[in-house]
Structures are given as C-alpha cells and as structure tokens.
DRENNU-179857 format. One record per residue (C-alpha): residue number from 0; x, y, z. Coordinates in pm, 1 decimal. Example, Ala and Ser with C-alpha at 12.3 -4.5 7.8 and 13.67 -1.06 7.14 Angstrom:
REM DRENNU-179857
+-----+----------+----------+----------+
|  nr |       c1 |       c2 |       c3 |
+-----+----------+----------+----------+
|   0 |   1230.0 |   -450.0 |    780.0 |
|   1 |   1367.0 |   -106.0 |    714.0 |
+-----+----------+----------+----------+
//
This chain:
REM DRENNU-179857
+-----+----------+----------+----------+
|  nr |       c1 |       c2 |       c3 |
+-----+----------+----------+----------+
|   0 |     -1.4 |     -2.4 |      0.0 |
|   1 |    147.2 |    333.6 |    -85.2 |
|   2 |    194.6 |    604.1 |    170.2 |
|   3 |    -76.8 |    834.4 |     25.9 |
|   4 |   -330.8 |    539.2 |     73.1 |
|   5 |   -279.6 |    579.9 |    453.2 |
|   6 |   -283.2 |    949.1 |    460.3 |
|   7 |   -579.5 |   1059.8 |    694.7 |
|   8 |   -724.7 |   1266.5 |    394.2 |
|   9 |   -741.0 |    957.1 |    175.5 |
|  10 |   -865.0 |    740.2 |    459.3 |
|  11 |  -1165.4 |    979.0 |    552.0 |
|  12 |  -1226.8 |   1052.7 |    170.2 |
|  13 |  -1282.3 |    680.8 |    112.1 |
|  14 |  -1512.9 |    666.7 |    412.2 |
|  15 |  -1710.0 |    966.2 |    262.9 |
|  16 |  -1739.7 |    770.8 |    -74.2 |
|  17 |  -1861.6 |    484.6 |    120.9 |
|  18 |  -2126.1 |    673.1 |    291.3 |
|  19 |  -2241.2 |    830.6 |    -42.3 |
|  20 |  -2264.9 |    492.3 |   -193.7 |
|  21 |  -2476.7 |    359.3 |     92.6 |
|  22 |  -2706.5 |    654.2 |     78.8 |
|  23 |  -2741.1 |    599.4 |   -300.3 |
|  24 |  -2834.0 |    235.9 |   -251.6 |
|  25 |  -3095.5 |    336.3 |     -0.8 |
|  26 |  -3249.1 |    580.4 |   -226.0 |
|  27 |  -3257.3 |    351.9 |   -521.8 |
|  28 |  -3451.7 |     67.6 |   -345.7 |
|  29 |  -3819.1 |     65.5 |   -270.4 |
|  30 |  -3822.3 |   -262.3 |    -76.6 |
|  31 |  -3887.3 |   -178.8 |    292.8 |
|  32 |  -3669.9 |   -451.9 |    448.3 |
|  33 |  -3377.1 |   -359.9 |    208.9 |
|  34 |  -3439.0 |      8.5 |    293.9 |
|  35 |  -3407.4 |    -93.5 |    675.1 |
|  36 |  -3100.2 |   -299.5 |    634.1 |
|  37 |  -2933.8 |    -22.6 |    435.6 |
|  38 |  -3047.3 |    238.1 |    669.0 |
|  39 |  -2907.9 |     46.8 |    972.0 |
|  40 |  -2578.8 |     -1.8 |    786.3 |
|  41 |  -2549.5 |    361.9 |    694.7 |
|  42 |  -2624.1 |    458.9 |   1060.0 |
|  43 |  -2352.6 |    230.3 |   1183.2 |
|  44 |  -2103.3 |    362.2 |    928.0 |
|  45 |  -2188.3 |    728.1 |    998.0 |
|  46 |  -2151.4 |    688.9 |   1366.1 |
|  47 |  -1837.0 |    490.2 |   1340.8 |
|  48 |  -1687.0 |    771.7 |   1124.0 |
|  49 |  -1789.8 |   1050.0 |   1346.9 |
|  50 |  -1676.5 |    876.6 |   1669.6 |
|  51 |  -1335.6 |    821.7 |   1521.1 |
|  52 |  -1314.5 |   1185.3 |   1398.6 |
|  53 |  -1422.0 |   1304.9 |   1730.9 |
|  54 |  -1152.4 |   1102.7 |   1911.9 |
|  55 |   -861.8 |   1108.8 |   1672.7 |
|  56 |   -893.4 |   1405.4 |   1426.7 |
|  57 |  -1069.5 |   1694.8 |   1572.5 |
|  58 |   -844.8 |   1715.0 |   1878.8 |
|  59 |   -546.1 |   1730.4 |   1653.2 |
|  60 |   -711.4 |   1994.6 |   1440.6 |
|  61 |   -786.3 |   2197.5 |   1752.0 |
|  62 |   -421.9 |   2175.8 |   1863.5 |
|  63 |   -234.3 |   2227.6 |   1533.6 |
|  64 |   -447.8 |   2427.2 |   1293.4 |
|  65 |   -507.5 |   2802.7 |   1329.3 |
|  66 |   -870.8 |   2843.1 |   1369.0 |
|  67 |   -890.4 |   2478.2 |   1426.2 |
|  68 |  -1150.2 |   2501.9 |   1712.5 |
|  69 |  -1403.5 |   2690.9 |   1472.0 |
|  70 |  -1330.0 |   2441.3 |   1190.5 |
|  71 |  -1399.1 |   2134.6 |   1423.5 |
|  72 |  -1702.1 |   2295.4 |   1586.8 |
|  73 |  -1844.9 |   2355.7 |   1229.0 |
|  74 |  -1801.7 |   1998.3 |   1117.4 |
|  75 |  -1939.7 |   1871.2 |   1444.5 |
|  76 |  -2261.5 |   2098.0 |   1404.7 |
|  77 |  -2289.5 |   1933.4 |   1055.6 |
|  78 |  -2257.0 |   1602.6 |   1210.0 |
|  79 |  -2531.3 |   1687.6 |   1476.8 |
|  80 |  -2775.3 |   1750.7 |   1198.4 |
|  81 |  -2697.9 |   1415.7 |   1031.0 |
|  82 |  -2730.9 |   1234.7 |   1359.8 |
|  83 |  -3079.7 |   1380.7 |   1401.7 |
|  84 |  -3179.8 |   1254.1 |   1058.2 |
|  85 |  -3033.4 |    909.6 |   1134.0 |
|  86 |  -3229.7 |    898.3 |   1457.6 |
|  87 |  -3565.4 |    970.4 |   1268.6 |
|  88 |  -3456.2 |    730.9 |   1016.8 |
|  89 |  -3426.8 |    448.2 |   1282.4 |
|  90 |  -3780.1 |    472.4 |   1365.0 |
|  91 |  -3936.6 |    587.5 |   1044.3 |
|  92 |  -4186.0 |    378.9 |    836.1 |
|  93 |  -3950.9 |    330.8 |    543.2 |
|  94 |  -4238.6 |    243.6 |    304.0 |
|  95 |  -4431.3 |    564.6 |    410.0 |
|  96 |  -4469.0 |    899.2 |    266.6 |
|  97 |  -4202.5 |   1043.6 |    514.8 |
|  98 |  -3914.9 |    834.2 |    380.3 |
|  99 |  -3839.2 |   1053.5 |     71.6 |
| 100 |  -3807.9 |   1380.9 |    256.7 |
| 101 |  -3634.4 |   1245.8 |    537.4 |
| 102 |  -3375.5 |   1086.1 |    305.7 |
| 103 |  -3348.5 |   1402.4 |    111.3 |
| 104 |  -3278.4 |   1617.0 |    418.7 |
| 105 |  -3031.1 |   1342.4 |    534.1 |
| 106 |  -2849.8 |   1366.5 |    189.5 |
| 107 |  -2818.7 |   1735.4 |    206.5 |
| 108 |  -2692.7 |   1745.4 |    563.8 |
| 109 |  -2449.6 |   1459.4 |    501.8 |
| 110 |  -2330.2 |   1630.0 |    179.8 |
| 111 |  -2273.5 |   1956.6 |    387.0 |
| 112 |  -2061.9 |   1771.9 |    633.4 |
| 113 |  -1848.4 |   1614.3 |    359.0 |
| 114 |  -1810.0 |   1933.8 |    159.2 |
| 115 |  -1704.1 |   2118.9 |    488.9 |
| 116 |  -1449.2 |   1851.7 |    574.3 |
| 117 |  -1323.0 |   1819.1 |    212.9 |
| 118 |  -1313.7 |   2181.3 |    107.5 |
| 119 |  -1209.2 |   2350.1 |    441.3 |
| 120 |  -1076.3 |   2101.5 |    688.8 |
| 121 |   -859.5 |   1874.8 |    447.1 |
| 122 |   -669.6 |   2172.5 |    297.3 |
| 123 |   -607.4 |   2291.9 |    651.1 |
| 124 |   -453.9 |   1968.0 |    736.2 |
| 125 |   -224.3 |   1968.6 |    434.5 |
| 126 |   -119.6 |   2332.4 |    526.1 |
| 127 |    -39.3 |   2265.5 |    891.1 |
| 128 |     65.2 |   1888.0 |    918.1 |
| 129 |    388.8 |   1727.9 |    777.0 |
| 130 |    298.8 |   1438.7 |    538.6 |
| 131 |    437.0 |   1203.8 |    794.8 |
| 132 |    191.8 |   1330.0 |   1044.6 |
| 133 |    -85.8 |   1292.0 |    793.8 |
| 134 |      7.6 |    932.9 |    737.9 |
| 135 |     51.3 |    852.8 |   1113.2 |
| 136 |   -301.9 |   1005.3 |   1178.9 |
| 137 |   -439.7 |    798.0 |    879.3 |
| 138 |   -287.8 |    488.0 |   1033.3 |
| 139 |   -420.4 |    570.5 |   1365.0 |
| 140 |   -770.6 |    611.1 |   1223.9 |
| 141 |   -735.2 |    297.2 |   1017.1 |
| 142 |   -637.7 |    115.8 |   1337.3 |
| 143 |   -943.9 |    256.7 |   1525.0 |
| 144 |  -1165.3 |    143.7 |   1238.0 |
| 145 |  -1030.4 |   -223.3 |   1269.5 |
| 146 |  -1094.9 |   -251.7 |   1643.9 |
| 147 |  -1408.9 |   -387.7 |   1766.8 |
| 148 |  -1653.9 |    -90.3 |   1826.0 |
| 149 |  -1597.7 |     69.6 |   2177.4 |
| 150 |  -1875.5 |    112.2 |   2424.7 |
| 151 |  -1920.4 |    468.2 |   2308.5 |
| 152 |  -1996.8 |    371.3 |   1943.9 |
| 153 |  -2220.5 |     85.3 |   2058.8 |
| 154 |  -2423.2 |    314.4 |   2292.5 |
| 155 |  -2456.5 |    570.5 |   2017.7 |
| 156 |  -2573.5 |    317.6 |   1767.3 |
| 157 |  -2843.0 |    177.7 |   2005.0 |
| 158 |  -2955.1 |    530.0 |   2099.5 |
| 159 |  -2974.8 |    625.7 |   1724.5 |
| 160 |  -3143.0 |    308.9 |   1619.8 |
| 161 |  -3407.0 |    343.3 |   1924.0 |
| 162 |  -3337.6 |    -17.3 |   2006.4 |
| 163 |  -3203.2 |   -218.9 |   2295.2 |
| 164 |  -2913.1 |   -432.9 |   2221.0 |
| 165 |  -2843.4 |   -772.0 |   2368.6 |
| 166 |  -2887.2 |   -788.1 |   2743.2 |
| 167 |  -3040.9 |   -449.0 |   2760.6 |
| 168 |  -3390.4 |   -380.5 |   2882.9 |
+-----+----------+----------+----------+
//
C-alpha cells in the first residue's frame, strides 16, 4: 500500500465515498426490508466515522490548525444535523410518505458535512501537518476502524436506532 493511501485525508475521503454509496443504494430501492438494512448499515457507518473523527482527528485539528476550534466545531454541528436525521430514520416507516423527504434532508446534511471537511478541513490539514503526520494520523484512524466498536459507539448506535441491544432492557 502506498503512503498516500494511509494519509488521513485519503482514509476519510474513502469513508465519505462509502457513505455516499450507501445513501445512493438506500434511495434506489423501494423494498422496505432492504431500506431498513441499508438505513441501519448507513447509521452504523456514519456513527463509526464520526466517533473516530471526534476521538482522533478533531483534537489534532484544534491543537495544530490556526482556527482549528472553529473548523472542528463547524463539522461537528454538521454531524449533529446528520445524527438527528439518522435517529428519525431509525424509527421511520420506510415504506411511508415520510421516507423520501427524510432521506432528502439526510442527503443534504451529509453532503454539507462532507463538503465542509473536504473543502475546508482537509486543505487545512495539508497546510499545517507534515505528510508523515498525516500518514500517522491516517494509520491511527485505520487502526481504530479495525478495532471492535468501543462502548461509546455501541451506545450511540443503540440510541440512534432506538433499539435495545442484547442484554439491555
């Protein structure tokens, strides 16, 4: 694997394309069970992505990028809007009339989050991090993605899906 493929920008950009592909699949099917499966998969992937960014990326951005606190705060606000839509999607009737407007809103907010990261945050990373630091951060994020979901992610997924997990009342 080349160094560029482990660069944090490449790692997170691949995540963004994966999220967009899942959303595209969700909008292209009309079968309620497939919609539920894709909605749940999208929710897990979005939450995994955001938890990893919150734990690994944003603290570095706040420390090392001039104006990094404002940049991180903006993408976190975008993420909060995405999270609200995911929560509604978790309990929505995916065969009902609410599905299309809900998914359209989700698409708009997820797109805004991705655009903010790719157009503002990522250029700041290349301006203020050495390429070795970007690779190390990318490898740390890849490692976090491979690990079993931590309790924080598991709890967030359960909360967003509005469901109890195994052993929960």
